C-alpha positions in Angstrom: 11.1 13.9 -8.3 12.2 11.2 -10.8 10.0 9.8 -13.1 9.1 5.9 -12.8 10.6 3.1 -14.7 9.3 1.8 -17.2 6.2 -1.0 -17.1 8.7 -3.2 -19.4 10.9 -4.2 -16.3 9.1 -3.7 -14.3 7.1 -6.7 -16.1 11.2 -8.7 -16.3 11.2 -8.2 -12.1 7.4 -9.8 -11.1 8.4 -12.6 -13.7 11.8 -13.2 -12.4 9.9 -13.9 -8.9 7.0 -15.3 -10.4 7.3 -17.9 -12.3 11.1 -18.2 -12.5 11.4 -18.4 -9.1 14.1 -15.7 -8.7 14.1 -14.5 -4.7 13.2 -10.5 -4.4 16.5 -10.0 -4.1 18.1 -12.5 -6.6 15.9 -10.3 -9.6 16.8 -7.4 -7.5 20.2 -7.9 -8.1 20.1 -9.1 -11.5 17.9 -5.8 -13.3 19.9 -3.9 -11.2 17.1 -2.2 -8.9 16.9 -1.9 -5.3 15.2 -4.4 -3.1 12.7 -2.6 -1.5 12.0 -1.5 -4.6 11.0 -5.1 -5.7 9.3 -6.1 -2.9 6.9 -3.0 -3.8 6.4 -4.1 -7.8 5.9 -7.8 -6.5 3.2 -7.0 -3.7 1.7 -4.7 -5.7 0.9 -7.3 -8.6 -0.5 -9.8 -5.6 -2.7 -6.7 -4.8 -4.0 -5.7 -8.1 -2.4 -7.8 -10.6 -0.8 -4.4 -12.6 3.2 -3.5 -12.4 2.0 0.6 -13.8 3.0 2.8 -11.5 0.3 4.4 -9.5 -0.8 8.4 -10.8 2.1 11.2 -10.1 1.6 14.5 -8.8 -2.2 16.6 -9.9 -4.4 18.9 -8.5 -4.4 20.2 -4.9 -7.3 22.7 -4.2 -6.6 25.8 -2.3 -5.8 25.1 1.9 -7.3 29.2 2.1 -10.6 29.0 -0.2 -15.2 29.7 0.5 -15.8 32.2 4.0 -12.2 31.7 5.2 -10.8 33.2 1.5 -13.4 36.4 1.9 -12.7 36.7 5.6 -8.6 37.1 5.0 -9.1 39.3 1.5 -11.7 42.1 4.1 -8.9 41.7 6.8 -6.2 42.3 4.4 -7.3 45.4 2.7 -9.3 47.2 6.2 -5.6 47.4 8.3 -2.0 46.3 8.1 -0.7 43.2 8.8 1.8 40.2 9.2 2.1 37.3 7.7 2.9 35.0 11.1 0.0 37.0 12.5 -2.8 36.0 10.0 -1.7 32.4 10.8 -2.8 33.0 13.9 -5.9 34.8 13.1 -6.7 32.2 11.1 -6.0 29.3 13.1 -7.9 31.2 16.0 -11.1 30.5 13.6 -10.8 26.9 12.8 -8.1 27.3 10.1 -4.5 26.1 10.6 -1.9 27.0 7.6 1.2 27.7 7.9 3.1 30.6 7.1 4.2 29.4 3.0 0.9 28.9 2.6 -0.2 32.3 3.9 2.6 34.1 1.9 1.3 32.4 -1.1 -2.2 33.8 -0.5 -0.8 36.9 -0.5 1.8 36.7 -3.0 -1.7 35.4 -5.5 -4.2 38.0 -4.2 -1.4 40.7 -4.7 -2.9 42.0 -1.1 1.4 42.8 -0.3 2.6 46.1 -1.7 6.6 47.5 -1.2 6.0 50.0 2.0 8.2 53.5 0.3 9.0 56.3 3.7 
């Protein structure tokens, strides 16, 4: 994901529309940004009074936590498993996760190992 445009550019586009009398389309063309970008900046300025971008990224808590995590760790240590099977078992217990989430959990908890013959 790219970085947000500078606040200076955002200010200039919004001022061109609000004080300069340009339309959003004209301001977008003049400053070399997308039309929808200029529209969104002006909307944001009118709603919040600021053109600063929202926070990008952040922490997202794990989906498999608490009692589901405890149950899953015990289940994986007790018997053999497949990731798709674990996804199905968790869905039956009321937690819907996808294959990738399950893989990341098993990998992070070091519950998988290389099978040797």
